[in-house]
Backbone as a ProteinNet text record, in pm:
[ID]
protein_1_A
[PRIMARY]
MNKEIIIFLTIHLIVPMAGLIFYLRLVQKIKREKVENPPIIDLFLTFATYGGLLLVMLTTFFWEWSAMASLGAFYLTILGPIVMGVIAYKNYKNRNVSKYHEWTYWAGKAYFVFLAVSVLIAFIVEQE
[TERTIARY]
1736.5	1641.4	1507.7	1475.5	1349.8	1228.1	1119.6	1002.6	992	973.3	868.5	1027.3	1157.5	1245.9	1226.6	1209.5	1203.4	1139	956	823.8	815.5	954.8	897.8	1027.8	1143.8	1267	1199.7	1089	1010.3	963.4	822.6	761.8	808.4	853.1	955.4	1064.4	1136.9	1240.9	1266.7	1224.1	1227.4	1125.8	1003.9	883.7	940.2	952.2	998	1108.2	1177.4	1308.9	1327.3	1218.4	1217.4	1132.5	1025.7	980.4	1018.8	1136.6	1205.8	1260.4	1313.7	1457.8	1396.3	1249.6	1186.2	1115.4	1095.4	1054.9	1208	1305	1401.4	1447.3	1425.3	1465.1	1411.3	1246.4	1130	1208	1228	1240.7	1384.6	1439.3	1595.2	1563.8	1519.8	1394.3	1303.6	1286.3	1177.5	1267.6	1398.1	1483.5	1578.9	1585.5	1660.3	1574.8	1418.4	1356	1320.3	1348	1273.3	1162.1	1074.4	938.1	900.3	853.8	798.7	715.1	756.4	689.7	614.4	705.3	703.8	630.8	555.9	495.7	557.5	715.7	805	717.4	708.1	607	482.6	419.5	266.8	331.9	411.8	450.9	475.7	602.8	629.1	493.8	441.9	345.9	194.9	233	161.2	203.5	338.1	417.9	432.6	421.3	386.4	256.1	161.4	54.5	-14.3	28	-15.8	126.9	243.5	342.7	268.6	231.5	152.2	13.3	-43	-182	-121.9	-13.7	79	125.5	163.1	227.7	134.4	2.4	-124.5	-142.2	-156.8	-248.8	-119.5	10.9	80.7	67.1	86.9	79.3	-31.7	-191.7	-293.9	-276.3	-272.5	-234.3	-110.3	46.5	117.4	167.9	143.4	208.1	116.2	186.1	96.1	74.1	-55.3	-99	4.1	33.4	100.7	19.2	49.5	32	46.8	205.7	265.6	164	103.2	-26.2	-120.4	-128.3	-285.4	-265.4	-151.2	-130.4	-134.8	-68.5	-73.6	-221.1	-273.1	-464.6	-543.9	-474.1	-547	-554.7	-401	-371.9	-457.2	-439.2	-469.5	-612.7	-687.1	-846.9	-884	-816.6	-852.2	-801.5	-665.2	-574.9	-542.6	-530.1	-511.8	-621.1	-697.9	-844.4	-826.5	-780.2	-791.4	-672.8	-519.8	-460.4	-398.3	-464.9	-500.8	-608.2	-679.1	-757.5	-726.6	-654.3	-556.2	-557.5	-414.4	-309.4	-423.5	-489.4	-589.6	-633.3	-695.3	-736.6	-614.9	-500.8	-422.8	-387	-351.3	-267.4	-413.8	-490.3	-609.9	-595.3	-548.1	-522.5	-409.9	-289	-136.4	-129.9	-262.3	-269.6	-201.1	-217.1	-164.1	-14.9	38.2	158	251.4	242.4	317.8	238.3	309.5	256	282.2	354.9	381.2	280.5	215.1	93.7	2.7	-44.7	-151.7	-160.7	-48.9	-31.9	-79.7	-10.2	13.2	-149	-222.9	-376.6	-446.1	-450.2	-500.9	-501.6	-336.3	-339.6	-410.4	-433.9	-531.9	-629.8	-682.9	-855.8	-888.1	-794.8	-796.5	-775.5	-681	-716.1	-840	-908.8	-1047.9	-1092.5	-1033.8	-1140.3	-1018.2	-901.1	-781.8	-829.2	-877.9	-882	-1010.5	-1142.9	-1259.3	-1210.6	-1136.1	-1126.1	-1023.9	-910.7	-828.9	-890.5	-964.6	-1073.4	-1182.2	-1221	-1311.6	-1248	-1139.9	-1035.7	-1017.3	-952.3	-892.1	-1038.3	-1108.5	-1237.7	-1257.6	-1278.2	-1346.9	-1229.8	-1088	-1027.3	-1000.3	-1009	-1027.1	-1152.4	-1248.7	-1381.4	-1342.3	-1244.3	-1200.8	-1184.3
2796.9	2866.7	2847.3	2946.9	3037.6	2928.3	2893.6	2789.2	2801.7	2943.2	2921.1	2872.4	2889.1	2804.6	2660.9	2631.3	2442	2389.5	2481.7	2444	2390	2565.4	2559.3	2438.1	2381.7	2283.7	2158.3	2149.5	2000.9	1973.9	2078.3	2060	2058.7	2131	2141.7	2088.1	2053.8	1937.6	1819.5	1795.3	1649.6	1603.6	1592.6	1514.6	1447.8	1550.3	1513.6	1408.1	1443.5	1374.5	1202	1231.5	1122.6	993.7	1066.3	967.5	918.2	996.8	968.3	867.1	846.7	762.7	633.7	682.9	524.6	441.2	510.6	451.8	390.9	489.6	388.4	297.5	287.9	141.4	16.4	72.8	-10	-110.3	-26.4	-28	-112.9	-101	-205.1	-336.3	-330.4	-430.4	-536.2	-485.7	-523.8	-582.7	-535.6	-590.7	-730.1	-689.8	-790.9	-901.1	-908.2	-1041.2	-1111.2	-1012.9	-1052	-1091.5	-960	-976.3	-1011.2	-1071.9	-1046.5	-942	-876.7	-751	-679	-638.6	-501.1	-413.8	-320.1	-217.5	-71.9	-79.2	60.1	195.3	182	340.1	290.4	211.2	245.7	298.5	273.5	256.2	406.4	483.9	610.5	677.9	660.3	755.4	718.8	658.1	622.2	707.8	708.7	768.1	942.2	943.8	1086.7	1151.4	1066	1136.8	1118.2	1013.4	1053.1	1132.1	1169.9	1243.7	1390.5	1385.8	1562.1	1556.5	1499	1477.8	1531.5	1494.1	1491.4	1657.9	1695.8	1831.2	1938.7	1873.4	2004.9	2008.4	1905.3	1881.4	2005.7	1951.1	2048.2	2155.1	2214.7	2325.1	2450.1	2328.7	2399.1	2431.1	2354.8	2324.4	2445.8	2417.7	2488	2605.5	2626.4	2732.8	2767.6	2884.1	2964.2	2925	2942.4	2885.2	2944.5	2866.4	2935.8	2870	2961.7	2899.7	2731.6	2707.3	2536.3	2492.3	2525.2	2427.2	2453	2508.7	2504.8	2404	2402.8	2344.9	2179.9	2188.8	2030.1	2011.9	2139.5	2056.2	1997.1	2100.5	2087.5	1946.8	1873.2	1746.6	1640.4	1680.5	1595.7	1545.9	1656.7	1639.4	1620.3	1676.2	1627.2	1516.8	1527.6	1428.3	1302.8	1305.9	1222.8	1101.9	1152.9	1015.3	917.6	977.5	938.7	815	914.7	835.7	721.8	724.4	597.8	497.7	565.3	451.7	373.9	420.3	329.3	222.3	339	194.7	93.6	125.3	37.2	-104.6	-33.1	-129.7	-219.8	-146.3	-220.8	-352.6	-307.8	-380.8	-474	-459	-530.7	-715.6	-736.8	-878.3	-931	-856	-900.9	-893.4	-836.6	-854.9	-959.7	-1072.2	-1218.4	-1224.7	-1156.1	-1163.2	-1162.9	-1060.8	-1063	-950.7	-895.5	-824.3	-670.5	-647.7	-494.8	-472.3	-558.9	-543.5	-512.4	-651.4	-614.2	-446.3	-394.4	-287.2	-215	-176.9	-104.6	-74.7	-189.2	-213	-114.6	-190.4	-110	3.1	107.6	201.4	256.3	236.4	302.5	303.8	205.9	190	280.2	280.1	387.1	521.4	574	710.9	778.9	730.5	809.5	811.7	735	792.2	835.6	879.1	928.3	1074.8	1113	1206.8	1330.2	1244.9	1317.4	1308.7	1255.1	1247.5	1399.6	1402.5	1530.7	1623.9	1643.7	1771.4	1777.3	1699.8	1757.8	1825.8	1760.7	1793.9	1914.3	1924.4	2065.1	2194.5	2143.9	2219.3	2245.1	2167.9	2139.6	2263.1	2261.3	2384.2	2495.8	2521.4	2650.4	2700.3	2667.9	2703.8	2780.6	2714.1	2771.3	2881.9
3558.6	3445.8	3465.3	3364.3	3342.3	3305.1	3359.4	3356	3245.6	3126.4	3013.5	2893.5	2932.5	2856	2913.1	3029.9	3029	2978.4	2963.2	2901.2	2768.1	2716.1	2516.3	2520.6	2585.9	2552	2585.1	2668.1	2666.2	2534.9	2518.9	2433.5	2292.7	2255.4	2113.6	2110.7	2195.3	2166.3	2262.2	2363.8	2425.7	2384.7	2394.4	2360.4	2227.5	2122.3	1996.3	1965.5	2061	2034	2083.7	2239.5	2288.8	2220.3	2123	2059.7	1937.6	1887.1	1755.4	1775.9	1928.3	1962.3	1960	2046.9	2106.7	1968	1847.1	1698.8	1677.5	1653.3	1640.3	1691.5	1804.8	1896	1832.8	1832.8	1830.3	1690.1	1594	1435.8	1430.8	1533.5	1571.1	1594.3	1695.4	1771.1	1684.3	1560.1	1430.9	1415.9	1337.5	1250.5	1330.9	1420.4	1526	1540.8	1540.1	1533.9	1406.1	1298.3	1170.7	1147.4	1167.6	1169.8	1016.3	972.6	838.2	773.9	668.6	638	723.6	803.9	891.8	867.8	964.3	928.5	990.2	930.8	991.9	896.7	810.7	763.9	804.1	912.1	961	1052.1	1133.4	1276.3	1266.7	1165.8	1167.9	1169	1061.6	1061.7	1224.6	1309.7	1386.3	1500.7	1523.6	1600	1567.9	1433.7	1415.2	1450.9	1452.7	1468.1	1582.9	1668.3	1838.2	1895.1	1850.3	1896.6	1842.5	1751.5	1731.1	1776.4	1847.8	1913.9	2084.2	2077.6	2227.4	2249.7	2118.7	2112.1	2131.9	2070.6	2049.1	2219.4	2255.4	2379.6	2467.3	2461	2518	2502.8	2412.7	2326.4	2411.8	2417.8	2461	2576.1	2664.4	2849.4	2899.9	2793.5	2873.6	2819.8	2683.5	2591.2	2497.7	2421.7	2359.7	2205.7	2185.4	2025.6	1914.1	1848.9	1680.3	1586	1485.8	1348.2	1358.6	1372.6	1349.2	1454.5	1528.4	1643.2	1525.2	1480.9	1425	1305	1226.4	1111.6	1162.4	1287.2	1350.3	1395.5	1405.3	1499.3	1333.9	1229.4	1126.6	1036.5	1046.2	1032.6	1129.1	1251.5	1330.6	1312.5	1277.9	1275.4	1108.1	1021.8	917.8	847.4	841.7	772.8	848.6	971.4	1077	1082.3	1057.2	1080.1	953.4	857.2	694.3	700.6	770.9	785.7	843.1	972.3	1086.9	1043.7	961.2	907.7	816.1	735.6	660.1	713	784.8	900.1	967.1	1012.9	1099.4	982.3	835.3	757.1	717.7	648.1	590.4	708.1	859.3	928.7	989.9	962.9	983.3	972	802.5	773.6	837.1	849.4	899.6	1038.8	1141.5	1263.1	1352.4	1266.9	1312.8	1312.9	1239.3	1182.4	1344.2	1387.7	1489.9	1538.9	1686.1	1822.7	1775.3	1696.1	1621.8	1473	1445.8	1305.3	1415.3	1502	1619.1	1648	1719.2	1839	1705.9	1580.8	1485.7	1420.1	1410.4	1381.1	1518.4	1652.5	1735.8	1773.9	1765.8	1760.2	1617.3	1501	1436.1	1451.2	1535.5	1564.4	1664.6	1789	1911.4	1854	1743.6	1753.6	1724.5	1664.3	1662.5	1805.3	1881.7	2073.4	2093.3	2087.6	2151.2	2078.3	1991.1	1935.9	1955.2	1994	2027.6	2194.7	2244	2367.8	2428	2349.4	2331.4	2278.7	2193	2138.5	2283.2	2333.3	2443.1	2598.3	2611.1	2713.8	2714.7	2573	2521.4	2546.7	2497.7	2476.6	2610.9	2706.5	2830.5	2924.9	2890.5	2955.7	2894.5	2782.3	2724.7	2764.7	2835.1	2848.4	3024	3099.7	3220.9	3174.5
[MASK]
++++++++++++++++++++++++++++++++++++++++++++++++++++++++++++++++++++++++++++++++++++++++++++++++++++++++++++++++++++++++++++++++

C-alpha cells in the first residue's frame, strides 16, 4: 500500500474513529456506574477539541495543509479556549462528584497549556 494512502487513512479515518469508539465506551462505563449528573456533553466537546488538536498536529507534520485544517485551527485557537474554559468552569463545582467530572475539569484547564505547546511545536517544525 502506498505510504500516502496509509497516512491519509490514519489521519482522516483511523484516529477520529478510535476517538469516537473510546468516547462511546467511556459513556457506556459512566452509565453502568450510574454517575450522578454525568458530564456526557462536556466529555464529547472535550474529545472533539482534543481530537481536533491531534488532527491538526498530525496534518501539520505528515500531510498537506487544507481549508479543513484551517477551519480546525480557527476553532482550536478562537473557539476552543472558550469551550474548554466553560467546561472547566462548569465542572469545577462538580469535580468531587466523580472521577469523570474531575477529569473533565482538568482537561478543560489543561487545554490552554496543550494549545500553547502545540502552537509552539508547530511553529518550530514549520521553520525548519
